[in-house]
PDB file of N, CA, C and O in Angstrom:
ATOM      1  N   MET A   1      -9.264 -20.146 -36.924  1.00  0.00           N
ATOM      2  CA  MET A   1      -8.409 -20.450 -35.789  1.00  0.00           C
ATOM      3  C   MET A   1      -8.400 -19.294 -34.788  1.00  0.00           C
ATOM      4  O   MET A   1      -8.374 -19.518 -33.578  1.00  0.00           O
ATOM      5  N   ASN A   2      -8.423 -18.057 -35.294  1.00  0.00           N
ATOM      6  CA  ASN A   2      -8.436 -16.907 -34.405  1.00  0.00           C
ATOM      7  C   ASN A   2      -9.728 -16.828 -33.604  1.00  0.00           C
ATOM      8  O   ASN A   2      -9.715 -16.415 -32.445  1.00  0.00           O
ATOM      9  N   LYS A   3     -10.831 -17.217 -34.209  1.00  0.00           N
ATOM     10  CA  LYS A   3     -12.116 -17.206 -33.495  1.00  0.00           C
ATOM     11  C   LYS A   3     -12.085 -18.190 -32.341  1.00  0.00           C
ATOM     12  O   LYS A   3     -12.626 -17.909 -31.272  1.00  0.00           O
ATOM     13  N   LEU A   4     -11.456 -19.347 -32.545  1.00  0.00           N
ATOM     14  CA  LEU A   4     -11.368 -20.354 -31.499  1.00  0.00           C
ATOM     15  C   LEU A   4     -10.565 -19.817 -30.314  1.00  0.00           C
ATOM     16  O   LEU A   4     -10.957 -20.004 -29.162  1.00  0.00           O
ATOM     17  N   LYS A   5      -9.453 -19.157 -30.590  1.00  0.00           N
ATOM     18  CA  LYS A   5      -8.641 -18.571 -29.524  1.00  0.00           C
ATOM     19  C   LYS A   5      -9.425 -17.494 -28.774  1.00  0.00           C
ATOM     20  O   LYS A   5      -9.334 -17.371 -27.553  1.00  0.00           O
ATOM     21  N   GLU A   6     -10.190 -16.725 -29.531  1.00  0.00           N
ATOM     22  CA  GLU A   6     -10.992 -15.673 -28.910  1.00  0.00           C
ATOM     23  C   GLU A   6     -12.052 -16.266 -27.992  1.00  0.00           C
ATOM     24  O   GLU A   6     -12.252 -15.770 -26.883  1.00  0.00           O
ATOM     25  N   TYR A   7     -12.733 -17.319 -28.435  1.00  0.00           N
ATOM     26  CA  TYR A   7     -13.756 -17.965 -27.611  1.00  0.00           C
ATOM     27  C   TYR A   7     -13.137 -18.594 -26.362  1.00  0.00           C
ATOM     28  O   TYR A   7     -13.713 -18.513 -25.277  1.00  0.00           O
ATOM     29  N   ILE A   8     -12.001 -19.204 -26.507  1.00  0.00           N
ATOM     30  CA  ILE A   8     -11.323 -19.810 -25.352  1.00  0.00           C
ATOM     31  C   ILE A   8     -10.936 -18.731 -24.344  1.00  0.00           C
ATOM     32  O   ILE A   8     -11.120 -18.905 -23.139  1.00  0.00           O
ATOM     33  N   MET A   9     -10.399 -17.617 -24.842  1.00  0.00           N
ATOM     34  CA  MET A   9      -9.996 -16.522 -23.954  1.00  0.00           C
ATOM     35  C   MET A   9     -11.202 -15.948 -23.216  1.00  0.00           C
ATOM     36  O   MET A   9     -11.116 -15.674 -22.019  1.00  0.00           O
ATOM     37  N   ILE A  10     -12.315 -15.763 -23.904  1.00  0.00           N
ATOM     38  CA  ILE A  10     -13.528 -15.242 -23.274  1.00  0.00           C
ATOM     39  C   ILE A  10     -14.041 -16.225 -22.227  1.00  0.00           C
ATOM     40  O   ILE A  10     -14.463 -15.814 -21.146  1.00  0.00           O
ATOM     41  N   THR A  11     -14.010 -17.509 -22.535  1.00  0.00           N
ATOM     42  CA  THR A  11     -14.483 -18.532 -21.600  1.00  0.00           C
ATOM     43  C   THR A  11     -13.624 -18.576 -20.353  1.00  0.00           C
ATOM     44  O   THR A  11     -14.144 -18.626 -19.238  1.00  0.00           O
ATOM     45  N   VAL A  12     -12.311 -18.558 -20.535  1.00  0.00           N
ATOM     46  CA  VAL A  12     -11.395 -18.595 -19.393  1.00  0.00           C
ATOM     47  C   VAL A  12     -11.582 -17.356 -18.523  1.00  0.00           C
ATOM     48  O   VAL A  12     -11.609 -17.458 -17.297  1.00  0.00           O
ATOM     49  N   THR A  13     -11.708 -16.201 -19.144  1.00  0.00           N
ATOM     50  CA  THR A  13     -11.913 -14.961 -18.394  1.00  0.00           C
ATOM     51  C   THR A  13     -13.225 -15.007 -17.617  1.00  0.00           C
ATOM     52  O   THR A  13     -13.266 -14.601 -16.456  1.00  0.00           O
ATOM     53  N   ALA A  14     -14.284 -15.488 -18.233  1.00  0.00           N
ATOM     54  CA  ALA A  14     -15.579 -15.570 -17.557  1.00  0.00           C
ATOM     55  C   ALA A  14     -15.515 -16.551 -16.388  1.00  0.00           C
ATOM     56  O   ALA A  14     -16.053 -16.269 -15.317  1.00  0.00           O
ATOM     57  N   LEU A  15     -14.869 -17.690 -16.580  1.00  0.00           N
ATOM     58  CA  LEU A  15     -14.737 -18.653 -15.485  1.00  0.00           C
ATOM     59  C   LEU A  15     -13.913 -18.082 -14.335  1.00  0.00           C
ATOM     60  O   LEU A  15     -14.263 -18.264 -13.169  1.00  0.00           O
ATOM     61  N   ALA A  16     -12.825 -17.393 -14.659  1.00  0.00           N
ATOM     62  CA  ALA A  16     -12.000 -16.777 -13.618  1.00  0.00           C
ATOM     63  C   ALA A  16     -12.810 -15.741 -12.840  1.00  0.00           C
ATOM     64  O   ALA A  16     -12.733 -15.680 -11.613  1.00  0.00           O
ATOM     65  N   PHE A  17     -13.581 -14.934 -13.552  1.00  0.00           N
ATOM     66  CA  PHE A  17     -14.406 -13.925 -12.891  1.00  0.00           C
ATOM     67  C   PHE A  17     -15.430 -14.572 -11.964  1.00  0.00           C
ATOM     68  O   PHE A  17     -15.632 -14.111 -10.841  1.00  0.00           O
ATOM     69  N   MET A  18     -16.069 -15.626 -12.427  1.00  0.00           N
ATOM     70  CA  MET A  18     -17.069 -16.307 -11.593  1.00  0.00           C
ATOM     71  C   MET A  18     -16.428 -16.938 -10.364  1.00  0.00           C
ATOM     72  O   MET A  18     -17.007 -16.893  -9.279  1.00  0.00           O
ATOM     73  N   LEU A  19     -15.249 -17.522 -10.513  1.00  0.00           N
ATOM     74  CA  LEU A  19     -14.569 -18.127  -9.365  1.00  0.00           C
ATOM     75  C   LEU A  19     -14.136 -17.076  -8.357  1.00  0.00           C
ATOM     76  O   LEU A  19     -14.294 -17.257  -7.150  1.00  0.00           O
ATOM     77  N   ILE A  20     -13.589 -15.976  -8.862  1.00  0.00           N
ATOM     78  CA  ILE A  20     -13.124 -14.919  -7.959  1.00  0.00           C
ATOM     79  C   ILE A  20     -14.289 -14.317  -7.183  1.00  0.00           C
ATOM     80  O   ILE A  20     -14.190 -14.131  -5.970  1.00  0.00           O
ATOM     81  N   THR A  21     -15.371 -14.016  -7.849  1.00  0.00           N
ATOM     82  CA  THR A  21     -16.505 -13.407  -7.151  1.00  0.00           C
ATOM     83  C   THR A  21     -17.186 -14.393  -6.216  1.00  0.00           C
ATOM     84  O   THR A  21     -17.746 -13.988  -5.197  1.00  0.00           O
ATOM     85  N   GLY A  22     -17.148 -15.660  -6.540  1.00  0.00           N
ATOM     86  CA  GLY A  22     -17.747 -16.666  -5.665  1.00  0.00           C
ATOM     87  C   GLY A  22     -16.930 -16.883  -4.411  1.00  0.00           C
ATOM     88  O   GLY A  22     -17.492 -17.091  -3.337  1.00  0.00           O
ATOM     89  N   ILE A  23     -15.628 -16.839  -4.526  1.00  0.00           N
ATOM     90  CA  ILE A  23     -14.748 -17.056  -3.380  1.00  0.00           C
ATOM     91  C   ILE A  23     -14.678 -15.817  -2.505  1.00  0.00           C
ATOM     92  O   ILE A  23     -14.577 -15.920  -1.283  1.00  0.00           O
ATOM     93  N   ALA A  24     -14.731 -14.650  -3.124  1.00  0.00           N
ATOM     94  CA  ALA A  24     -14.543 -13.409  -2.390  1.00  0.00           C
ATOM     95  C   ALA A  24     -15.760 -12.989  -1.578  1.00  0.00           C
ATOM     96  O   ALA A  24     -15.687 -12.011  -0.833  1.00  0.00           O
ATOM     97  N   LYS A  25     -16.859 -13.689  -1.700  1.00  0.00           N
ATOM     98  CA  LYS A  25     -18.045 -13.293  -0.948  1.00  0.00           C
ATOM     99  C   LYS A  25     -17.824 -13.506   0.547  1.00  0.00           C
ATOM    100  O   LYS A  25     -17.326 -14.546   0.978  1.00  0.00           O
ATOM    101  N   ALA A  26     -18.194 -12.527   1.303  1.00  0.00           N
ATOM    102  CA  ALA A  26     -18.114 -12.631   2.756  1.00  0.00           C
ATOM    103  C   ALA A  26     -19.398 -13.283   3.263  1.00  0.00           C
ATOM    104  O   ALA A  26     -20.388 -13.401   2.542  1.00  0.00           O
ATOM    105  N   ASP A  27     -19.348 -13.698   4.513  1.00  0.00           N
ATOM    106  CA  ASP A  27     -20.578 -14.246   5.075  1.00  0.00           C
ATOM    107  C   ASP A  27     -21.613 -13.124   5.134  1.00  0.00           C
ATOM    108  O   ASP A  27     -21.264 -11.950   5.261  1.00  0.00           O
ATOM    109  N   ASP A  28     -22.841 -13.485   5.044  1.00  0.00           N
ATOM    110  CA  ASP A  28     -23.915 -12.510   4.913  1.00  0.00           C
ATOM    111  C   ASP A  28     -24.286 -11.895   6.258  1.00  0.00           C
ATOM    112  O   ASP A  28     -25.438 -11.983   6.685  1.00  0.00           O
ATOM    113  N   LYS A  29     -23.332 -11.282   6.918  1.00  0.00           N
ATOM    114  CA  LYS A  29     -23.601 -10.606   8.180  1.00  0.00           C
ATOM    115  C   LYS A  29     -24.054  -9.182   7.859  1.00  0.00           C
ATOM    116  O   LYS A  29     -23.345  -8.428   7.193  1.00  0.00           O
ATOM    117  N   ALA A  30     -25.218  -8.834   8.331  1.00  0.00           N
ATOM    118  CA  ALA A  30     -25.752  -7.504   8.077  1.00  0.00           C
ATOM    119  C   ALA A  30     -25.101  -6.509   9.040  1.00  0.00           C
ATOM    120  O   ALA A  30     -24.870  -6.813  10.210  1.00  0.00           O
ATOM    121  N   ILE A  31     -24.817  -5.336   8.527  1.00  0.00           N
ATOM    122  CA  ILE A  31     -24.243  -4.275   9.345  1.00  0.00           C
ATOM    123  C   ILE A  31     -25.382  -3.399   9.838  1.00  0.00           C
ATOM    124  O   ILE A  31     -26.214  -2.937   9.057  1.00  0.00           O
ATOM    125  N   THR A  32     -25.405  -3.180  11.131  1.00  0.00           N
ATOM    126  CA  THR A  32     -26.457  -2.352  11.701  1.00  0.00           C
ATOM    127  C   THR A  32     -26.120  -0.883  11.481  1.00  0.00           C
ATOM    128  O   THR A  32     -24.963  -0.539  11.241  1.00  0.00           O
ATOM    129  N   PRO A  33     -27.120  -0.022  11.561  1.00  0.00           N
ATOM    130  CA  PRO A  33     -26.834   1.412  11.419  1.00  0.00           C
ATOM    131  C   PRO A  33     -25.882   1.934  12.505  1.00  0.00           C
ATOM    132  O   PRO A  33     -25.097   2.848  12.253  1.00  0.00           O
ATOM    133  N   ALA A  34     -25.952   1.358  13.700  1.00  0.00           N
ATOM    134  CA  ALA A  34     -25.053   1.804  14.768  1.00  0.00           C
ATOM    135  C   ALA A  34     -23.603   1.445  14.430  1.00  0.00           C
ATOM    136  O   ALA A  34     -22.697   2.252  14.636  1.00  0.00           O
ATOM    137  N   GLU A  35     -23.388   0.238  13.915  1.00  0.00           N
ATOM    138  CA  GLU A  35     -22.035  -0.167  13.517  1.00  0.00           C
ATOM    139  C   GLU A  35     -21.520   0.703  12.374  1.00  0.00           C
ATOM    140  O   GLU A  35     -20.350   1.085  12.348  1.00  0.00           O
ATOM    141  N   PHE A  36     -22.397   1.004  11.442  1.00  0.00           N
ATOM    142  CA  PHE A  36     -22.015   1.854  10.323  1.00  0.00           C
ATOM    143  C   PHE A  36     -21.625   3.246  10.822  1.00  0.00           C
ATOM    144  O   PHE A  36     -20.633   3.818  10.370  1.00  0.00           O
ATOM    145  N   GLY A  37     -22.409   3.785  11.756  1.00  0.00           N
ATOM    146  CA  GLY A  37     -22.111   5.098  12.325  1.00  0.00           C
ATOM    147  C   GLY A  37     -20.783   5.102  13.064  1.00  0.00           C
ATOM    148  O   GLY A  37     -20.010   6.053  12.949  1.00  0.00           O
ATOM    149  N   GLN A  38     -20.511   4.039  13.825  1.00  0.00           N
ATOM    150  CA  GLN A  38     -19.229   3.952  14.533  1.00  0.00           C
ATOM    151  C   GLN A  38     -18.069   3.863  13.551  1.00  0.00           C
ATOM    152  O   GLN A  38     -17.020   4.470  13.769  1.00  0.00           O
ATOM    153  N   ALA A  39     -18.249   3.118  12.486  1.00  0.00           N
ATOM    154  CA  ALA A  39     -17.187   2.989  11.485  1.00  0.00           C
ATOM    155  C   ALA A  39     -16.899   4.331  10.834  1.00  0.00           C
ATOM    156  O   ALA A  39     -15.738   4.687  10.630  1.00  0.00           O
ATOM    157  N   ILE A  40     -17.939   5.071  10.509  1.00  0.00           N
ATOM    158  CA  ILE A  40     -17.763   6.381   9.889  1.00  0.00           C
ATOM    159  C   ILE A  40     -17.135   7.361  10.881  1.00  0.00           C
ATOM    160  O   ILE A  40     -16.283   8.166  10.505  1.00  0.00           O
ATOM    161  N   ALA A  41     -17.555   7.294  12.143  1.00  0.00           N
ATOM    162  CA  ALA A  41     -17.028   8.213  13.150  1.00  0.00           C
ATOM    163  C   ALA A  41     -15.553   7.942  13.446  1.00  0.00           C
ATOM    164  O   ALA A  41     -14.830   8.859  13.836  1.00  0.00           O
ATOM    165  N   SER A  42     -15.095   6.704  13.270  1.00  0.00           N
ATOM    166  CA  SER A  42     -13.704   6.386  13.590  1.00  0.00           C
ATOM    167  C   SER A  42     -12.739   6.709  12.454  1.00  0.00           C
ATOM    168  O   SER A  42     -11.526   6.623  12.643  1.00  0.00           O
ATOM    169  N   VAL A  43     -13.242   7.075  11.295  1.00  0.00           N
ATOM    170  CA  VAL A  43     -12.373   7.352  10.152  1.00  0.00           C
ATOM    171  C   VAL A  43     -11.422   8.526  10.412  1.00  0.00           C
ATOM    172  O   VAL A  43     -10.229   8.377  10.149  1.00  0.00           O
ATOM    173  N   PRO A  44     -11.869   9.675  10.908  1.00  0.00           N
ATOM    174  CA  PRO A  44     -10.920  10.776  11.124  1.00  0.00           C
ATOM    175  C   PRO A  44      -9.787  10.403  12.092  1.00  0.00           C
ATOM    176  O   PRO A  44      -8.640  10.803  11.892  1.00  0.00           O
ATOM    177  N   THR A  45     -10.107   9.647  13.126  1.00  0.00           N
ATOM    178  CA  THR A  45      -9.085   9.233  14.081  1.00  0.00           C
ATOM    179  C   THR A  45      -8.079   8.302  13.409  1.00  0.00           C
ATOM    180  O   THR A  45      -6.873   8.434  13.612  1.00  0.00           O
ATOM    181  N   LYS A  46      -8.576   7.369  12.613  1.00  0.00           N
ATOM    182  CA  LYS A  46      -7.689   6.440  11.920  1.00  0.00           C
ATOM    183  C   LYS A  46      -6.788   7.173  10.929  1.00  0.00           C
ATOM    184  O   LYS A  46      -5.603   6.862  10.813  1.00  0.00           O
ATOM    185  N   VAL A  47      -7.349   8.139  10.222  1.00  0.00           N
ATOM    186  CA  VAL A  47      -6.565   8.899   9.247  1.00  0.00           C
ATOM    187  C   VAL A  47      -5.499   9.726   9.955  1.00  0.00           C
ATOM    188  O   VAL A  47      -4.352   9.769   9.511  1.00  0.00           O
ATOM    189  N   ALA A  48      -5.867  10.381  11.046  1.00  0.00           N
ATOM    190  CA  ALA A  48      -4.904  11.190  11.784  1.00  0.00           C
ATOM    191  C   ALA A  48      -3.782  10.321  12.355  1.00  0.00           C
ATOM    192  O   ALA A  48      -2.617  10.717  12.323  1.00  0.00           O
ATOM    193  N   THR A  49      -4.121   9.156  12.868  1.00  0.00           N
ATOM    194  CA  THR A  49      -3.108   8.242  13.392  1.00  0.00           C
ATOM    195  C   THR A  49      -2.176   7.782  12.278  1.00  0.00           C
ATOM    196  O   THR A  49      -0.958   7.746  12.453  1.00  0.00           O
ATOM    197  N   HIS A  50      -2.748   7.434  11.146  1.00  0.00           N
ATOM    198  CA  HIS A  50      -1.931   6.995  10.015  1.00  0.00           C
ATOM    199  C   HIS A  50      -0.969   8.089   9.566  1.00  0.00           C
ATOM    200  O   HIS A  50       0.208   7.823   9.325  1.00  0.00           O
ATOM    201  N   ILE A  51      -1.464   9.306   9.455  1.00  0.00           N
ATOM    202  CA  ILE A  51      -0.620  10.421   9.011  1.00  0.00           C
ATOM    203  C   ILE A  51       0.494  10.682  10.010  1.00  0.00           C
ATOM    204  O   ILE A  51       1.641  10.883   9.610  1.00  0.00           O
ATOM    205  N   SER A  52       0.181  10.683  11.308  1.00  0.00           N
ATOM    206  CA  SER A  52       1.234  10.929  12.298  1.00  0.00           C
ATOM    207  C   SER A  52       2.269   9.810  12.295  1.00  0.00           C
ATOM    208  O   SER A  52       3.458  10.068  12.484  1.00  0.00           O
ATOM    209  N   ASN A  53       1.835   8.575  12.085  1.00  0.00           N
ATOM    210  CA  ASN A  53       2.795   7.465  11.982  1.00  0.00           C
ATOM    211  C   ASN A  53       3.692   7.634  10.753  1.00  0.00           C
ATOM    212  O   ASN A  53       4.900   7.408  10.828  1.00  0.00           O
ATOM    213  N   GLU A  54       3.110   8.026   9.640  1.00  0.00           N
ATOM    214  CA  GLU A  54       3.900   8.224   8.421  1.00  0.00           C
ATOM    215  C   GLU A  54       4.896   9.369   8.599  1.00  0.00           C
ATOM    216  O   GLU A  54       6.030   9.280   8.128  1.00  0.00           O
ATOM    217  N   ILE A  55       4.485  10.435   9.270  1.00  0.00           N
ATOM    218  CA  ILE A  55       5.386  11.565   9.507  1.00  0.00           C
ATOM    219  C   ILE A  55       6.563  11.134  10.370  1.00  0.00           C
ATOM    220  O   ILE A  55       7.707  11.473  10.071  1.00  0.00           O
ATOM    221  N   SER A  56       6.292  10.387  11.440  1.00  0.00           N
ATOM    222  CA  SER A  56       7.390   9.961  12.312  1.00  0.00           C
ATOM    223  C   SER A  56       8.323   8.990  11.587  1.00  0.00           C
ATOM    224  O   SER A  56       9.539   9.059  11.768  1.00  0.00           O
ATOM    225  N   GLU A  57       7.780   8.093  10.775  1.00  0.00           N
ATOM    226  CA  GLU A  57       8.629   7.179  10.005  1.00  0.00           C
ATOM    227  C   GLU A  57       9.483   7.945   8.995  1.00  0.00           C
ATOM    228  O   GLU A  57      10.650   7.613   8.792  1.00  0.00           O
ATOM    229  N   THR A  58       8.908   8.964   8.364  1.00  0.00           N
ATOM    230  CA  THR A  58       9.655   9.768   7.405  1.00  0.00           C
ATOM    231  C   THR A  58      10.775  10.535   8.089  1.00  0.00           C
ATOM    232  O   THR A  58      11.881  10.624   7.557  1.00  0.00           O
ATOM    233  N   LYS A  59      10.500  11.091   9.264  1.00  0.00           N
ATOM    234  CA  LYS A  59      11.538  11.816  10.000  1.00  0.00           C
ATOM    235  C   LYS A  59      12.687  10.895  10.384  1.00  0.00           C
ATOM    236  O   LYS A  59      13.851  11.276  10.265  1.00  0.00           O
ATOM    237  N   GLU A  60      12.374   9.685  10.845  1.00  0.00           N
ATOM    238  CA  GLU A  60      13.422   8.725  11.192  1.00  0.00           C
ATOM    239  C   GLU A  60      14.239   8.344   9.960  1.00  0.00           C
ATOM    240  O   GLU A  60      15.466   8.259  10.028  1.00  0.00           O
ATOM    241  N   PHE A  61      13.565   8.117   8.845  1.00  0.00           N
ATOM    242  CA  PHE A  61      14.244   7.761   7.600  1.00  0.00           C
ATOM    243  C   PHE A  61      15.172   8.891   7.152  1.00  0.00           C
ATOM    244  O   PHE A  61      16.319   8.648   6.778  1.00  0.00           O
ATOM    245  N   GLN A  62      14.668  10.126   7.193  1.00  0.00           N
ATOM    246  CA  GLN A  62      15.480  11.263   6.776  1.00  0.00           C
ATOM    247  C   GLN A  62      16.664  11.471   7.711  1.00  0.00           C
ATOM    248  O   GLN A  62      17.762  11.799   7.260  1.00  0.00           O
ATOM    249  N   LYS A  63      16.450  11.284   9.003  1.00  0.00           N
ATOM    250  CA  LYS A  63      17.534  11.449   9.966  1.00  0.00           C
ATOM    251  C   LYS A  63      18.652  10.437   9.685  1.00  0.00           C
ATOM    252  O   LYS A  63      19.831  10.790   9.703  1.00  0.00           O
ATOM    253  N   ALA A  64      18.281   9.195   9.429  1.00  0.00           N
ATOM    254  CA  ALA A  64      19.280   8.163   9.136  1.00  0.00           C
ATOM    255  C   ALA A  64      20.009   8.475   7.830  1.00  0.00           C
ATOM    256  O   ALA A  64      21.228   8.322   7.749  1.00  0.00           O
ATOM    257  N   ASN A  65      19.280   8.905   6.821  1.00  0.00           N
ATOM    258  CA  ASN A  65      19.914   9.219   5.537  1.00  0.00           C
ATOM    259  C   ASN A  65      20.835  10.433   5.632  1.00  0.00           C
ATOM    260  O   ASN A  65      21.906  10.445   5.025  1.00  0.00           O
ATOM    261  N   TRP A  66      20.432  11.447   6.383  1.00  0.00           N
ATOM    262  CA  TRP A  66      21.285  12.617   6.545  1.00  0.00           C
ATOM    263  C   TRP A  66      22.566  12.245   7.282  1.00  0.00           C
ATOM    264  O   TRP A  66      23.642  12.720   6.920  1.00  0.00           O
ATOM    265  N   ALA A  67      22.468  11.410   8.302  1.00  0.00           N
ATOM    266  CA  ALA A  67      23.661  10.994   9.037  1.00  0.00           C
ATOM    267  C   ALA A  67      24.596  10.205   8.119  1.00  0.00           C
ATOM    268  O   ALA A  67      25.811  10.403   8.149  1.00  0.00           O
ATOM    269  N   ASP A  68      24.039   9.324   7.316  1.00  0.00           N
ATOM    270  CA  ASP A  68      24.841   8.541   6.374  1.00  0.00           C
ATOM    271  C   ASP A  68      25.493   9.464   5.342  1.00  0.00           C
ATOM    272  O   ASP A  68      26.667   9.295   5.014  1.00  0.00           O
ATOM    273  N   MET A  69      24.746  10.427   4.835  1.00  0.00           N
ATOM    274  CA  MET A  69      25.281  11.343   3.837  1.00  0.00           C
ATOM    275  C   MET A  69      26.382  12.220   4.418  1.00  0.00           C
ATOM    276  O   MET A  69      27.376  12.485   3.741  1.00  0.00           O
ATOM    277  N   LYS A  70      26.226  12.674   5.653  1.00  0.00           N
ATOM    278  CA  LYS A  70      27.281  13.462   6.298  1.00  0.00           C
ATOM    279  C   LYS A  70      28.562  12.651   6.390  1.00  0.00           C
ATOM    280  O   LYS A  70      29.648  13.158   6.110  1.00  0.00           O
ATOM    281  N   PHE A  71      28.434  11.387   6.784  1.00  0.00           N
ATOM    282  CA  PHE A  71      29.594  10.510   6.899  1.00  0.00           C
ATOM    283  C   PHE A  71      30.269  10.326   5.546  1.00  0.00           C
ATOM    284  O   PHE A  71      31.493  10.413   5.451  1.00  0.00           O
ATOM    285  N   LYS A  72      29.499  10.076   4.514  1.00  0.00           N
ATOM    286  CA  LYS A  72      30.055   9.889   3.175  1.00  0.00           C
ATOM    287  C   LYS A  72      30.693  11.175   2.651  1.00  0.00           C
ATOM    288  O   LYS A  72      31.754  11.137   2.028  1.00  0.00           O
ATOM    289  N   TRP A  73      30.044  12.306   2.903  1.00  0.00           N
ATOM    290  CA  TRP A  73      30.563  13.589   2.436  1.00  0.00           C
ATOM    291  C   TRP A  73      31.884  13.919   3.119  1.00  0.00           C
ATOM    292  O   TRP A  73      32.809  14.440   2.495  1.00  0.00           O
ATOM    293  N   LYS A  74      31.956  13.610   4.398  1.00  0.00           N
ATOM    294  CA  LYS A  74      33.195  13.864   5.140  1.00  0.00           C
ATOM    295  C   LYS A  74      34.335  13.028   4.555  1.00  0.00           C
ATOM    296  O   LYS A  74      35.437  13.538   4.355  1.00  0.00           O
ATOM    297  N   GLY A  75      34.081  11.766   4.284  1.00  0.00           N
ATOM    298  CA  GLY A  75      35.096  10.908   3.684  1.00  0.00           C
ATOM    299  C   GLY A  75      35.495  11.388   2.295  1.00  0.00           C
ATOM    300  O   GLY A  75      36.671  11.338   1.936  1.00  0.00           O
ATOM    301  N   PHE A  76      34.532  11.848   1.518  1.00  0.00           N
ATOM    302  CA  PHE A  76      34.817  12.365   0.183  1.00  0.00           C
ATOM    303  C   PHE A  76      35.696  13.606   0.265  1.00  0.00           C
ATOM    304  O   PHE A  76      36.658  13.744  -0.490  1.00  0.00           O
ATOM    305  N   LYS A  77      35.360  14.515   1.191  1.00  0.00           N
ATOM    306  CA  LYS A  77      36.154  15.733   1.339  1.00  0.00           C
ATOM    307  C   LYS A  77      37.583  15.405   1.750  1.00  0.00           C
ATOM    308  O   LYS A  77      38.533  15.983   1.224  1.00  0.00           O
ATOM    309  N   GLU A  78      37.733  14.476   2.692  1.00  0.00           N
ATOM    310  CA  GLU A  78      39.075  14.116   3.142  1.00  0.00           C
ATOM    311  C   GLU A  78      39.891  13.498   2.011  1.00  0.00           C
ATOM    312  O   GLU A  78      41.074  13.809   1.866  1.00  0.00           O
ATOM    313  N   ARG A  79      39.282  12.633   1.214  1.00  0.00           N
ATOM    314  CA  ARG A  79      39.990  12.032   0.085  1.00  0.00           C
ATOM    315  C   ARG A  79      40.320  13.078  -0.973  1.00  0.00           C
ATOM    316  O   ARG A  79      41.401  13.048  -1.560  1.00  0.00           O
ATOM    317  N   PHE A  80      39.404  13.992  -1.216  1.00  0.00           N
ATOM    318  CA  PHE A  80      39.601  14.993  -2.248  1.00  0.00           C
ATOM    319  C   PHE A  80      40.687  15.991  -1.836  1.00  0.00           C
ATOM    320  O   PHE A  80      41.532  16.371  -2.648  1.00  0.00           O
ATOM    321  N   LEU A  81      40.655  16.412  -0.563  1.00  0.00           N
ATOM    322  CA  LEU A  81      41.619  17.416  -0.095  1.00  0.00           C
ATOM    323  C   LEU A  81      43.011  16.829   0.136  1.00  0.00           C
ATOM    324  O   LEU A  81      43.996  17.567   0.123  1.00  0.00           O
ATOM    325  N   SER A  82      43.110  15.521   0.346  1.00  0.00           N
ATOM    326  CA  SER A  82      44.415  14.920   0.587  1.00  0.00           C
ATOM    327  C   SER A  82      45.229  14.810  -0.707  1.00  0.00           C
ATOM    328  O   SER A  82      46.451  14.672  -0.650  1.00  0.00           O
ATOM    329  N   ASN A  83      44.592  14.868  -1.840  1.00  0.00           N
ATOM    330  CA  ASN A  83      45.316  14.770  -3.126  1.00  0.00           C
ATOM    331  C   ASN A  83      45.848  16.088  -3.493  1.00  0.00           C
ATOM    332  O   ASN A  83      46.488  16.227  -4.536  1.00  0.00           O
TER     333      ASN A  83
END
């Protein structure tokens, strides 16, 4: 019985792999060397843009969290000192 389960599992896995690779194929458009060169040349610009966007998003996130924390801390101090 265990061998049957093993064969079924192997068959299902093989079929899934064949379906995934068959569907995931892109159209057979060849990339020219010029297109490849442009893609490689644009990588540093894309990386720098991504990093600067992440830095600005992080700064905005930290600014909002610090403002929220200041507000909460002020309320905590007032409640603590009033007792």
